C-alpha positions in Angstrom: -18.1 0.4 -30.1 -15.1 -1.7 -29.5 -11.7 -0.3 -30.2 -8.2 -1.7 -30.1 -5.3 -0.7 -27.8 -2.2 -0.6 -30.0 0.2 1.2 -27.6 2.5 -0.7 -25.2 1.1 0.7 -21.9 -2.4 0.9 -20.7 -3.1 4.5 -19.6 -5.1 4.9 -16.4 -6.5 8.0 -14.8 -7.4 7.6 -11.1 -9.7 10.5 -10.1 -10.4 11.6 -6.5 -12.1 14.7 -5.1 -9.4 15.8 -2.7 -5.8 14.8 -2.2 -5.9 15.1 1.6 -4.5 12.6 4.1 -7.1 9.9 4.5 -7.9 6.3 3.7 -9.3 6.9 0.2 -6.3 9.0 -0.9 -3.8 6.6 0.6 -5.5 3.8 -1.3 -5.3 5.7 -4.6 -1.6 6.4 -4.2 -0.9 2.8 -3.2 -2.9 1.6 -6.2 -1.1 4.0 -8.6 2.3 2.9 -7.3 1.5 -0.8 -7.7 -0.1 -0.5 -11.1 2.8 1.6 -12.4 5.1 -1.2 -11.2 3.1 -3.7 -13.2 3.6 -1.7 -16.4 0.5 0.6 -16.5 0.9 4.3 -17.0 -1.2 5.7 -14.1 -1.9 9.4 -13.4 -4.0 10.9 -10.6 -6.4 13.8 -11.1 -7.9 15.7 -8.1 -9.3 18.9 -6.8 -7.4 21.5 -4.7 -6.5 20.5 -1.2 -7.9 21.8 2.1 -4.7 22.7 3.9 -6.0 21.7 7.4 -6.6 18.1 6.1 -3.0 17.5 5.2 -1.7 16.5 1.7 -0.5 13.5 -0.2 1.2 15.5 -2.9 4.7 15.0 -1.6 4.2 11.3 -1.2 3.0 11.0 -4.8 6.0 13.1 -6.0 8.5 10.8 -4.1 6.9 7.8 -5.8 7.1 9.4 -9.3 3.3 9.6 -9.7 1.9 12.4 -11.9 -0.8 14.3 -10.1 -3.0 16.8 -12.0 -5.1 19.4 -10.1 -8.5 20.7 -11.4 -9.1 23.9 -9.4 -12.9 23.8 -9.8 -13.3 20.2 -8.5 -14.5 20.6 -4.9 -16.3 18.5 -2.3 -19.4 20.8 -2.1 -22.0 20.7 -4.8 -21.9 23.7 -7.1 -23.9 23.2 -10.3 -21.8 25.7 -12.4 -18.4 24.5 -11.2 -19.4 20.9 -11.5 -20.6 21.3 -15.0 -17.4 23.1 -16.0 -15.3 20.3 -14.4 -17.2 17.6 -16.3 -16.3 19.2 -19.6 -12.7 20.0 -18.5 -12.2 16.4 -17.5 -13.8 15.0 -20.6 -11.4 17.1 -22.8 -8.4 16.1 -20.6 -9.3 12.4 -20.8 -9.8 12.5 -24.6 -6.6 14.6 -25.2 -4.5 12.2 -23.1 -6.1 9.1 -24.5 -6.7 7.3 -21.2 -8.0 3.8 -21.7 -9.3 3.4 -18.1 -10.9 6.0 -15.9 -11.2 4.9 -12.3 -13.0 7.2 -9.9 -12.9 7.4 -6.1 -15.0 9.3 -3.6 -18.6 10.5 -4.1 -18.2 13.8 -5.9 -15.4 12.7 -8.2 -17.3 9.5 -8.8 -20.3 11.2 -10.3 -18.5 13.9 -12.2 -15.7 11.6 -13.4 -18.0 8.8 -14.6 -20.0 11.2 -16.8 -16.8 12.9 -18.1 -15.2 9.6 -18.9 -18.3 8.5 -21.0 -18.4 11.8 -22.8 -14.7 11.3 -23.6 -15.5 7.7 -24.8 -12.9 6.1 -22.4 -12.7 2.4 -23.0 -13.3 1.3 -19.4 -14.9 3.3 -16.6 -15.1 2.1 -13.0 -15.8 3.5 -9.6 -14.7 2.6 -6.0 -17.0 3.3 -3.1 -14.9 4.0 0.0 -18.0 5.2 1.9 -21.6 5.7 1.0 -22.8 9.3 0.4 -26.2 8.6 1.9 -26.8 7.6 5.5 -29.3 7.6 8.4 -28.2 11.0 9.7 -29.5 12.8 6.6 -33.2 13.7 6.3 -35.1 11.4 3.9 -35.2 13.9 1.1 -31.4 14.5 1.0 -30.8 10.7 1.4 -33.1 9.9 -1.5 -31.5 12.6 -3.6 -28.0 11.1 -3.1 -29.4 7.6 -3.8 -30.9 8.9 -7.1 -27.5 10.4 -8.1 -25.7 7.2 -7.3 -28.2 5.2 -9.4 -27.8 7.6 -12.3 -23.9 7.6 -12.0 -23.9 3.8 -12.0 -25.3 3.8 -15.5 -22.0 5.4 -16.7 -19.6 2.7 -15.4 -18.7 -0.9 -16.2 -17.8 -2.0 -12.7 -18.4 -0.7 -9.1 -15.7 -1.7 -6.6 -16.6 -1.5 -2.9 -14.2 -1.7 0.1 -16.7 -3.7 2.1 -19.4 -6.3 1.5 -21.7 -4.2 3.7 -21.5 -1.4 1.1 -22.5 -3.8 -1.6 -25.5 -5.1 0.4 -26.8 -1.5 1.0 -26.4 -0.6 -2.7 -28.3 -3.8 -3.7 -31.1 -3.3 -1.2 -31.5 0.2 -2.4 -31.7 -1.1 -6.0 -29.0 1.3 -7.2 -27.2 -1.1 -9.6 -27.3 -4.8 -10.6 -25.4 -7.3 -8.6 -23.2 -8.2 -11.6 -21.7 -4.7 -11.5 -20.2 -5.1 -8.0 -17.0 -6.5 -6.6 -15.2 -6.1 -3.3 -11.5 -5.0 -3.1 -10.2 -4.0 0.3 -8.6 -0.6 0.9 -5.1 -2.0 1.6 -1.7 -0.9 2.7 1.9 -2.1 3.0 1.8 -4.9 5.6 5.6 -4.9 6.1 5.3 -1.6 8.0 2.8 -3.1 10.4 5.1 -5.2 12.5 5.6 -4.3 16.2 9.1 -5.6 16.2 10.2 -2.7 14.0 9.4 0.0 16.6 10.8 1.2 19.9 7.5 1.6 21.8 9.3 3.1 24.9 10.7 5.9 22.7 7.3 6.6 21.1 5.5 6.6 24.5 8.1 9.0 25.8 7.4 11.4 22.9 3.8 11.7 24.2 4.7 11.7 27.9 3.4 8.2 28.4 5.0 5.8 30.8 5.6 2.1 30.2 2.9 1.3 32.8 0.2 3.5 31.3 -2.7 1.7 29.7 -3.1 3.6 26.4 -6.2 3.9 24.3 -6.2 5.6 20.9 -8.7 6.9 18.4 -7.6 7.8 14.9 -9.9 10.1 12.8 -10.8 13.6 11.8 -12.4 15.7 14.5 -15.9 16.0 13.1 -19.3 15.3 14.6 -20.0 11.9 13.0 -16.6 10.5 14.2 -18.1 10.2 17.7 -15.3 11.6 19.9 -17.6 12.7 22.7 -18.9 9.2 23.3 -15.3 8.0 23.9 -14.5 11.1 26.1 -17.6 10.5 28.2 -16.8 6.8 28.6 -13.2 7.6 29.4 -14.4 10.0 32.1 -16.3 7.2 33.9 -13.3 4.9 33.9 -10.5 7.2 35.0 -11.4 7.1 38.7 -11.0 3.3 38.5 -7.8 3.2 36.4 -5.4 5.9 37.4 -2.9 5.0 34.7 -5.3 5.1 31.7 -4.4 7.6 29.0 -6.1 8.4 25.7 -4.4 9.5 22.4 -6.6 11.4 20.0 -4.9 11.2 16.6 -5.9 13.6 13.9 -7.3 17.1 13.4 -10.4 18.8 12.1 -13.1 21.5 12.6 -14.1 20.3 16.1 -10.6 20.3 17.6 -11.1 23.5 19.7 -14.6 22.4 20.8 -13.2 19.0 21.9 -10.3 20.5 23.8 -12.8 22.8 25.7 -15.0 19.8 26.4 -12.1 17.8 27.8 -10.9 20.7 29.9 -14.4 21.1 31.3 -14.4 17.3 32.1 -11.1 17.7 34.0 -9.3 15.3 31.7 -6.5 17.5 30.2 -3.7 15.6 31.9 -5.0 12.2 30.6 -6.0 12.9 27.0 -3.3 13.8 24.5 -3.9 15.5 21.1 -1.2 14.3 18.7 -2.2 16.4 15.8 -2.4 15.1 12.3 0.2 12.3 11.9 1.5 11.4 8.4 0.4 7.9 7.1 4.0 6.6 7.2 4.2 7.4 11.0 0.9 5.8 12.0 2.3 2.2 12.4 4.9 3.2 15.0 2.4 5.3 17.0 -0.2 2.5 16.9 2.5 0.0 18.0 2.8 1.8 21.3 -0.9 1.7 22.3 -2.8 -1.0 24.1 -6.3 -0.7 22.6 -7.8 1.0 19.6 -11.2 2.5 20.1 -13.5 3.3 17.1 -16.6 5.3 17.8 -17.4 6.6 14.4 -21.1 6.7 13.5 -20.4 6.6 9.7 -17.6 4.8 8.0 -17.2 2.4 5.1 -14.3 0.5 6.8 -11.8 2.7 8.5 -8.3 1.6 7.4 -7.0 2.0 11.0 -9.0 -1.0 12.0 -7.1 -3.6 10.0 -3.9 -1.6 10.6 -4.3 -1.9 14.3 -5.2 -5.6 13.9 -1.9 -6.2 12.0 -0.1 -4.7 14.9 -1.9 -7.1 17.2 -4.0 -4.6 19.0 -7.5 -5.4 20.2 -10.3 -3.1 19.0 -13.5 -1.8 20.7 -15.8 -0.5 18.0 -19.4 0.6 17.5 -21.1 -2.2 15.5 -21.7 -0.1 12.4 -21.0 -0.4 8.7 -18.0 -2.6 7.8 -16.6 -3.0 11.4 -18.0 -6.5 11.8 -16.1 -7.7 8.7 -12.8 -7.4 10.6 -13.8 -7.5 14.2 -15.3 -10.7 15.6 -16.9 -9.9 19.0 -15.0 -11.5 21.8 -12.2 -12.9 19.6 -10.2 -9.9 18.5 -12.1 -7.1 20.1 -15.6 -6.0 21.0 -18.5 -4.8 18.9 -20.9 -2.7 20.9 -24.2 -0.9 20.4 -23.6 2.5 18.8 -23.7 5.5 21.2 -23.8 3.2 24.3 -21.3 4.9 26.6 -21.7 2.5 29.5 -21.0 -0.5 27.3 -18.0 1.2 25.9 -16.6 2.0 29.3 -17.3 -1.6 30.4 -15.3 -3.1 27.5 -12.4 -0.7 28.1 -12.3 -1.8 31.8 -12.4 -5.5 30.8 -9.3 -5.2 28.6 -7.5 -3.0 31.1 -8.1 -5.5 34.0 -7.3 -8.5 31.9 -4.0 -7.8 30.0 -3.6 -11.5 29.1 -7.0 -11.5 27.3 -6.1 -8.2 25.6 -2.8 -9.7 24.2 -4.6 -12.9 23.1 -7.2 -10.8 21.2 -4.5 -9.0 19.5 -2.8 -12.2 18.3 -6.2 -13.6 17.2 -6.9 -10.6 15.0 -3.6 -10.8 13.0 -4.2 -14.5 12.3 -7.8 -13.9 11.3 -7.2 -11.3 8.5 -3.9 -12.7 7.2 -2.9 -10.9 4.0 -6.5 -9.7 3.1 -5.4 -6.1 3.4 -2.1 -6.4 1.6 -1.5 -3.7 -1.0 0.0 -6.4 -3.2 -3.3 -8.3 -3.1 -5.3 -5.2 -3.7 -3.2 -4.2 -6.8 -3.4 -7.8 -8.1 -7.2 -7.7 -7.9 -7.5 -4.3 -9.6 -5.1 -5.4 -12.3 -7.3 -8.5 -13.0 -10.4 -6.3 -13.1 -8.8 -3.9 -15.5 -7.6 -6.6 -17.8 -10.9 -8.5 -17.8 -12.9 -5.3 -18.6 -10.5 -4.3 -21.4 -10.6 -7.8 -22.8 -14.4 -7.6 -22.9 -14.2 -4.2 -24.7 -11.6 -4.8 -27.4 
Protein backbone atom coordinates (compact mmCIF):
# COMPACT_ATOMS: atom_id res chain seq x y z
CA UNK A 1 0.00 0.00 0.00
CA UNK A 2 1.33 3.45 -0.89
CA UNK A 3 1.85 5.98 1.87
CA UNK A 4 2.83 9.61 1.96
CA UNK A 5 5.93 11.13 3.51
CA UNK A 6 4.85 14.33 5.25
CA UNK A 7 8.02 15.08 7.23
CA UNK A 8 10.76 17.33 5.90
CA UNK A 9 13.60 14.78 5.97
CA UNK A 10 13.71 11.28 4.53
CA UNK A 11 14.85 8.89 7.27
CA UNK A 12 17.30 6.19 6.21
CA UNK A 13 18.73 3.25 8.12
CA UNK A 14 21.95 1.79 6.72
CA UNK A 15 22.47 -1.70 8.16
CA UNK A 16 25.77 -3.62 8.12
CA UNK A 17 26.81 -6.77 10.00
CA UNK A 18 30.03 -5.42 11.55
CA UNK A 19 31.52 -1.95 11.93
CA UNK A 20 35.12 -3.08 11.43
CA UNK A 21 37.67 -1.40 9.20
CA UNK A 22 37.05 -2.59 5.66
CA UNK A 23 35.69 -1.61 2.29
CA UNK A 24 32.00 -2.19 3.00
CA UNK A 25 32.04 -0.24 6.27
CA UNK A 26 34.04 2.62 4.77
CA UNK A 27 31.49 2.79 1.95
CA UNK A 28 28.57 2.89 4.39
CA UNK A 29 30.17 5.72 6.40
CA UNK A 30 30.94 7.73 3.24
CA UNK A 31 27.38 7.15 2.03
CA UNK A 32 25.85 8.26 5.35
CA UNK A 33 28.02 11.38 5.44
CA UNK A 34 27.15 12.35 1.86
CA UNK A 35 23.43 11.66 2.21
CA UNK A 36 23.23 13.62 5.47
CA UNK A 37 24.81 16.54 3.63
CA UNK A 38 22.07 16.25 1.01
CA UNK A 39 19.36 16.62 3.65
CA UNK A 40 18.58 13.02 4.53
CA UNK A 41 18.56 11.82 8.13
CA UNK A 42 20.79 8.75 8.01
CA UNK A 43 21.55 6.40 10.89
CA UNK A 44 23.69 3.25 10.85
CA UNK A 45 22.79 -0.02 12.61
CA UNK A 46 25.37 -2.75 13.13
CA UNK A 47 26.45 -5.69 15.26
CA UNK A 48 29.22 -5.66 17.90
CA UNK A 49 32.76 -5.29 16.63
CA UNK A 50 35.54 -7.85 16.48
CA UNK A 51 38.36 -5.89 18.22
CA UNK A 52 41.16 -7.35 16.07
CA UNK A 53 39.48 -6.06 12.89
CA UNK A 54 39.58 -2.40 13.94
CA UNK A 55 36.63 -0.05 14.27
CA UNK A 56 34.93 2.75 12.36
CA UNK A 57 32.98 4.02 15.39
CA UNK A 58 35.31 6.95 16.07
CA UNK A 59 35.20 8.04 12.43
CA UNK A 60 31.40 7.96 12.44
CA UNK A 61 31.31 9.91 15.71
CA UNK A 62 33.60 12.61 14.30
CA UNK A 63 31.25 12.95 11.31
CA UNK A 64 28.19 13.24 13.56
CA UNK A 65 26.68 9.97 12.32
CA UNK A 66 24.43 8.07 14.74
CA UNK A 67 25.43 4.40 15.08
CA UNK A 68 23.19 1.89 16.87
CA UNK A 69 24.56 -1.50 17.94
CA UNK A 70 22.49 -4.70 18.07
CA UNK A 71 24.51 -7.10 20.29
CA UNK A 72 22.99 -10.27 18.83
CA UNK A 73 23.72 -9.35 15.20
CA UNK A 74 26.83 -11.40 14.35
CA UNK A 75 28.56 -12.74 11.26
CA UNK A 76 28.08 -16.43 12.10
CA UNK A 77 24.72 -18.08 11.52
CA UNK A 78 22.81 -18.65 14.77
CA UNK A 79 19.10 -19.43 14.23
CA UNK A 80 18.00 -18.19 17.67
CA UNK A 81 20.03 -14.96 17.66
CA UNK A 82 19.14 -14.29 14.03
CA UNK A 83 15.42 -14.65 14.69
CA UNK A 84 15.66 -12.39 17.75
CA UNK A 85 17.53 -9.73 15.75
CA UNK A 86 14.92 -9.81 12.96
CA UNK A 87 12.19 -8.89 15.44
CA UNK A 88 14.40 -6.38 17.28
CA UNK A 89 15.21 -4.64 14.02
CA UNK A 90 11.61 -4.68 12.83
CA UNK A 91 10.49 -3.06 16.10
CA UNK A 92 13.31 -0.50 15.89
CA UNK A 93 12.54 0.39 12.25
CA UNK A 94 8.82 0.76 12.97
CA UNK A 95 9.36 2.81 16.14
CA UNK A 96 11.79 5.23 14.46
CA UNK A 97 9.71 5.45 11.27
CA UNK A 98 12.51 4.90 8.76
CA UNK A 99 11.38 5.45 5.19
CA UNK A 100 14.32 3.61 3.63
CA UNK A 101 16.23 0.59 4.90
CA UNK A 102 19.45 -0.06 2.98
CA UNK A 103 21.32 -3.23 3.94
CA UNK A 104 24.98 -4.09 3.35
CA UNK A 105 26.94 -7.36 3.72
CA UNK A 106 25.46 -10.84 3.49
CA UNK A 107 24.19 -11.50 7.03
CA UNK A 108 22.71 -8.04 7.60
CA UNK A 109 21.35 -8.20 4.07
CA UNK A 110 19.15 -11.21 4.78
CA UNK A 111 18.08 -10.29 8.32
CA UNK A 112 17.63 -6.61 7.51
CA UNK A 113 15.50 -7.09 4.43
CA UNK A 114 13.10 -9.40 6.25
CA UNK A 115 12.91 -7.05 9.24
CA UNK A 116 12.32 -4.02 7.02
CA UNK A 117 9.39 -5.71 5.30
CA UNK A 118 7.92 -6.79 8.63
CA UNK A 119 8.16 -3.16 9.74
CA UNK A 120 6.54 -2.03 6.47
CA UNK A 121 9.41 0.28 5.53
CA UNK A 122 8.57 2.25 2.41
CA UNK A 123 11.71 1.32 0.47
CA UNK A 124 14.10 -1.60 1.00
CA UNK A 125 17.33 -2.12 -0.91
CA UNK A 126 20.51 -4.14 -0.53
CA UNK A 127 24.11 -3.61 -1.64
CA UNK A 128 26.24 -6.64 -2.50
CA UNK A 129 29.88 -5.85 -1.71
CA UNK A 130 30.91 -9.47 -2.24
CA UNK A 131 28.96 -12.64 -2.97
CA UNK A 132 28.36 -15.04 -0.05
CA UNK A 133 28.70 -18.09 -2.31
CA UNK A 134 31.87 -19.03 -4.17
CA UNK A 135 33.83 -21.87 -5.79
CA UNK A 136 35.75 -22.74 -2.62
CA UNK A 137 32.59 -23.93 -0.85
CA UNK A 138 31.22 -27.41 -1.34
CA UNK A 139 28.22 -27.54 -3.64
CA UNK A 140 25.69 -28.00 -0.83
CA UNK A 141 26.83 -24.93 1.10
CA UNK A 142 27.09 -22.93 -2.11
CA UNK A 143 23.56 -23.84 -3.16
CA UNK A 144 22.28 -23.13 0.36
CA UNK A 145 23.63 -19.57 0.18
CA UNK A 146 22.21 -19.11 -3.30
CA UNK A 147 18.79 -20.18 -2.03
CA UNK A 148 19.02 -17.68 0.84
CA UNK A 149 19.99 -14.89 -1.57
CA UNK A 150 17.09 -15.74 -3.87
CA UNK A 151 14.71 -15.69 -0.90
CA UNK A 152 16.08 -12.39 0.45
CA UNK A 153 15.80 -10.77 -2.99
CA UNK A 154 12.01 -11.10 -2.70
CA UNK A 155 12.05 -8.64 0.22
CA UNK A 156 13.73 -5.68 -1.50
CA UNK A 157 12.96 -3.19 -4.23
CA UNK A 158 16.48 -2.84 -5.62
CA UNK A 159 19.81 -4.68 -5.44
CA UNK A 160 22.92 -2.56 -5.80
CA UNK A 161 26.18 -4.28 -6.76
CA UNK A 162 29.66 -2.78 -6.61
CA UNK A 163 30.70 -4.58 -9.83
CA UNK A 164 29.10 -5.68 -13.08
CA UNK A 165 30.62 -9.12 -12.49
CA UNK A 166 28.49 -9.58 -9.36
CA UNK A 167 25.36 -8.75 -11.36
CA UNK A 168 26.34 -11.26 -14.06
CA UNK A 169 26.82 -14.04 -11.49
CA UNK A 170 23.50 -13.26 -9.79
CA UNK A 171 21.66 -13.29 -13.12
CA UNK A 172 23.31 -16.51 -14.31
CA UNK A 173 22.26 -18.11 -11.02
CA UNK A 174 18.70 -16.83 -11.59
CA UNK A 175 18.56 -15.21 -8.14
CA UNK A 176 16.61 -12.09 -9.11
CA UNK A 177 15.31 -10.39 -12.28
CA UNK A 178 17.63 -8.06 -14.21
CA UNK A 179 15.30 -5.11 -13.54
CA UNK A 180 16.14 -5.32 -9.84
CA UNK A 181 19.89 -4.70 -10.30
CA UNK A 182 22.02 -1.62 -10.66
CA UNK A 183 25.75 -0.95 -10.24
CA UNK A 184 27.16 1.72 -7.93
CA UNK A 185 30.86 1.66 -7.17
CA UNK A 186 32.25 1.44 -3.65
CA UNK A 187 33.81 4.89 -3.66
CA UNK A 188 36.04 7.19 -1.63
CA UNK A 189 37.26 10.78 -1.37
CA UNK A 190 39.44 11.24 -4.46
CA UNK A 191 41.02 14.42 -3.08
CA UNK A 192 43.08 12.34 -0.64
CA UNK A 193 44.50 10.17 -3.43
CA UNK A 194 47.03 12.62 -4.84
CA UNK A 195 50.73 11.75 -4.65
CA UNK A 196 51.65 15.44 -4.44
CA UNK A 197 50.15 15.60 -0.94
CA UNK A 198 52.62 13.19 0.63
CA UNK A 199 56.28 13.08 1.59
CA UNK A 200 57.16 9.62 0.27
CA UNK A 201 60.71 9.81 1.63
CA UNK A 202 59.35 10.31 5.16
CA UNK A 203 56.86 7.45 4.79
CA UNK A 204 59.54 5.09 3.49
CA UNK A 205 61.79 6.02 6.36
CA UNK A 206 59.03 5.02 8.81
CA UNK A 207 59.14 1.46 7.44
CA UNK A 208 62.95 1.41 7.06
CA UNK A 209 62.76 1.60 3.27
CA UNK A 210 65.32 3.50 1.20
CA UNK A 211 64.58 5.73 -1.78
CA UNK A 212 66.22 3.12 -4.02
CA UNK A 213 64.12 0.19 -2.81
CA UNK A 214 61.58 -1.25 -5.23
CA UNK A 215 58.53 -1.57 -2.98
CA UNK A 216 55.62 -3.95 -3.48
CA UNK A 217 52.53 -3.86 -1.27
CA UNK A 218 49.51 -6.00 -0.53
CA UNK A 219 46.57 -4.65 1.46
CA UNK A 220 44.13 -7.14 2.99
CA UNK A 221 43.21 -9.14 6.05
CA UNK A 222 45.45 -12.11 6.79
CA UNK A 223 43.07 -14.92 5.92
CA UNK A 224 43.39 -17.96 3.68
CA UNK A 225 41.43 -16.72 0.68
CA UNK A 226 43.45 -13.49 0.51
CA UNK A 227 46.31 -15.49 -1.03
CA UNK A 228 49.32 -14.07 0.83
CA UNK A 229 51.39 -17.24 0.40
CA UNK A 230 51.25 -16.99 -3.40
CA UNK A 231 52.83 -13.55 -3.18
CA UNK A 232 55.42 -14.64 -0.60
CA UNK A 233 56.42 -17.62 -2.77
CA UNK A 234 56.72 -15.40 -5.85
CA UNK A 235 58.67 -12.84 -3.85
CA UNK A 236 61.10 -15.54 -2.72
CA UNK A 237 61.94 -16.39 -6.34
CA UNK A 238 62.69 -12.79 -7.33
CA UNK A 239 64.76 -11.61 -4.36
CA UNK A 240 67.99 -13.26 -5.62
CA UNK A 241 67.56 -11.24 -8.83
CA UNK A 242 66.51 -7.92 -7.24
CA UNK A 243 68.42 -7.22 -4.06
CA UNK A 244 66.57 -3.96 -3.35
CA UNK A 245 63.03 -5.38 -3.59
CA UNK A 246 60.89 -5.05 -0.44
CA UNK A 247 57.32 -6.06 0.37
CA UNK A 248 54.82 -4.31 2.65
CA UNK A 249 52.04 -6.49 4.04
CA UNK A 250 49.34 -4.10 5.22
CA UNK A 251 46.62 -5.42 7.52
CA UNK A 252 46.11 -8.02 10.24
CA UNK A 253 44.09 -11.16 10.82
CA UNK A 254 43.99 -14.71 12.06
CA UNK A 255 46.88 -15.94 9.87
CA UNK A 256 49.37 -13.26 10.92
CA UNK A 257 51.49 -15.50 13.17
CA UNK A 258 51.42 -18.31 10.61
CA UNK A 259 52.56 -15.95 7.84
CA UNK A 260 55.35 -14.53 9.99
CA UNK A 261 56.59 -18.06 10.67
CA UNK A 262 56.35 -18.92 6.96
CA UNK A 263 58.35 -15.82 6.04
CA UNK A 264 61.00 -16.58 8.66
CA UNK A 265 61.30 -20.14 7.36
CA UNK A 266 61.74 -18.69 3.85
CA UNK A 267 64.55 -16.42 5.04
CA UNK A 268 62.73 -13.23 4.04
CA UNK A 269 62.32 -11.47 7.42
CA UNK A 270 64.58 -8.59 6.38
CA UNK A 271 62.68 -7.96 3.15
CA UNK A 272 59.02 -8.28 4.18
CA UNK A 273 57.53 -5.68 6.52
CA UNK A 274 54.30 -6.13 8.47
CA UNK A 275 52.74 -2.69 8.97
CA UNK A 276 49.82 -3.80 11.10
CA UNK A 277 46.29 -2.52 10.54
CA UNK A 278 46.42 0.98 9.06
CA UNK A 279 43.44 3.35 9.52
CA UNK A 280 41.65 4.18 6.23
CA UNK A 281 42.69 7.84 6.36
CA UNK A 282 46.38 6.80 6.41
CA UNK A 283 46.16 4.38 3.48
CA UNK A 284 46.68 7.06 0.77
CA UNK A 285 50.02 8.25 2.15
CA UNK A 286 51.34 4.70 2.58
CA UNK A 287 50.28 3.69 -0.93
CA UNK A 288 51.84 6.85 -2.34
CA UNK A 289 55.26 5.54 -1.25
CA UNK A 290 55.11 2.15 -3.01
CA UNK A 291 55.99 1.17 -6.58
CA UNK A 292 53.53 -1.64 -7.34
CA UNK A 293 50.38 -2.98 -5.69
CA UNK A 294 49.98 -6.75 -5.81
CA UNK A 295 46.54 -8.33 -5.36
CA UNK A 296 46.44 -12.10 -4.89
CA UNK A 297 43.02 -12.54 -3.30
CA UNK A 298 41.07 -15.58 -4.46
CA UNK A 299 37.73 -14.05 -3.51
CA UNK A 300 36.78 -10.38 -3.71
CA UNK A 301 33.94 -8.32 -5.15
CA UNK A 302 36.21 -5.44 -6.07
CA UNK A 303 38.79 -4.51 -3.46
CA UNK A 304 38.71 -0.73 -2.89
CA UNK A 305 42.49 -0.72 -2.73
CA UNK A 306 42.64 -1.38 -6.49
CA UNK A 307 41.04 1.92 -7.59
CA UNK A 308 42.76 3.66 -4.67
CA UNK A 309 46.18 2.57 -5.93
CA UNK A 310 45.18 3.49 -9.47
CA UNK A 311 44.26 7.02 -8.38
CA UNK A 312 47.76 7.28 -6.88
CA UNK A 313 49.18 6.26 -10.27
CA UNK A 314 50.43 2.86 -9.15
CA UNK A 315 50.44 -0.13 -11.53
CA UNK A 316 48.75 -3.29 -10.24
CA UNK A 317 49.48 -6.97 -10.66
CA UNK A 318 46.35 -8.96 -9.84
CA UNK A 319 44.87 -12.40 -10.15
CA UNK A 320 42.23 -12.26 -12.88
CA UNK A 321 39.24 -12.93 -10.65
CA UNK A 322 35.91 -11.31 -9.80
CA UNK A 323 35.82 -7.56 -10.53
CA UNK A 324 39.57 -6.95 -11.02
CA UNK A 325 39.24 -6.81 -14.82
CA UNK A 326 36.78 -3.92 -14.49
CA UNK A 327 39.57 -1.57 -13.37
CA UNK A 328 42.73 -3.30 -14.61
CA UNK A 329 43.32 -3.56 -18.34
CA UNK A 330 46.07 -6.08 -18.94
CA UNK A 331 49.22 -4.41 -20.24
CA UNK A 332 47.79 -0.89 -19.95
CA UNK A 333 47.64 -0.08 -16.24
CA UNK A 334 48.85 -3.37 -14.82
CA UNK A 335 48.74 -7.10 -15.37
CA UNK A 336 45.99 -9.67 -14.91
CA UNK A 337 47.39 -13.14 -14.35
CA UNK A 338 46.05 -16.64 -13.94
CA UNK A 339 45.02 -17.20 -10.31
CA UNK A 340 47.52 -19.12 -8.17
CA UNK A 341 50.21 -18.93 -10.89
CA UNK A 342 53.33 -18.12 -8.88
CA UNK A 343 55.77 -18.12 -11.82
CA UNK A 344 53.61 -15.67 -13.80
CA UNK A 345 53.29 -13.45 -10.73
CA UNK A 346 57.07 -13.39 -10.27
CA UNK A 347 57.59 -12.71 -13.98
CA UNK A 348 55.31 -9.65 -13.97
CA UNK A 349 56.93 -8.24 -10.82
CA UNK A 350 60.35 -8.56 -12.47
CA UNK A 351 59.09 -6.88 -15.65
CA UNK A 352 57.94 -3.79 -13.75
CA UNK A 353 61.07 -3.71 -11.62
CA UNK A 354 63.37 -3.86 -14.64
CA UNK A 355 61.34 -1.34 -16.65
CA UNK A 356 60.65 1.64 -14.36
CA UNK A 357 59.56 3.77 -17.31
CA UNK A 358 56.83 1.29 -18.22
CA UNK A 359 55.78 1.05 -14.59
CA UNK A 360 55.32 4.83 -14.38
CA UNK A 361 53.43 4.91 -17.70
CA UNK A 362 51.04 2.20 -16.50
CA UNK A 363 50.37 4.23 -13.37
CA UNK A 364 49.47 7.32 -15.37
CA UNK A 365 47.32 5.27 -17.76
CA UNK A 366 45.26 3.90 -14.89
CA UNK A 367 44.36 7.27 -13.42
CA UNK A 368 43.21 8.52 -16.82
CA UNK A 369 41.17 5.37 -17.43
CA UNK A 370 38.97 5.42 -14.32
CA UNK A 371 38.56 9.20 -14.00
CA UNK A 372 35.98 10.03 -11.31
CA UNK A 373 34.21 6.65 -11.46
CA UNK A 374 35.15 5.95 -7.83
CA UNK A 375 34.39 9.40 -6.45
CA UNK A 376 32.34 9.39 -3.25
CA UNK A 377 30.39 12.35 -4.64
CA UNK A 378 29.41 10.31 -7.71
CA UNK A 379 28.45 7.35 -5.50
CA UNK A 380 26.28 9.48 -3.20
CA UNK A 381 24.65 11.17 -6.19
CA UNK A 382 23.70 7.81 -7.69
CA UNK A 383 22.33 6.50 -4.38
CA UNK A 384 20.34 9.71 -3.90
CA UNK A 385 18.79 9.25 -7.35
CA UNK A 386 17.94 5.60 -6.62
CA UNK A 387 16.33 6.50 -3.29
CA UNK A 388 14.24 9.27 -4.81
CA UNK A 389 13.10 7.18 -7.76
CA UNK A 390 12.04 4.31 -5.47
CA UNK A 391 10.21 6.66 -3.09
CA UNK A 392 8.48 8.40 -5.99
CA UNK A 393 7.26 5.02 -7.21
CA UNK A 394 5.90 4.12 -3.75
CA UNK A 395 4.10 7.33 -2.74
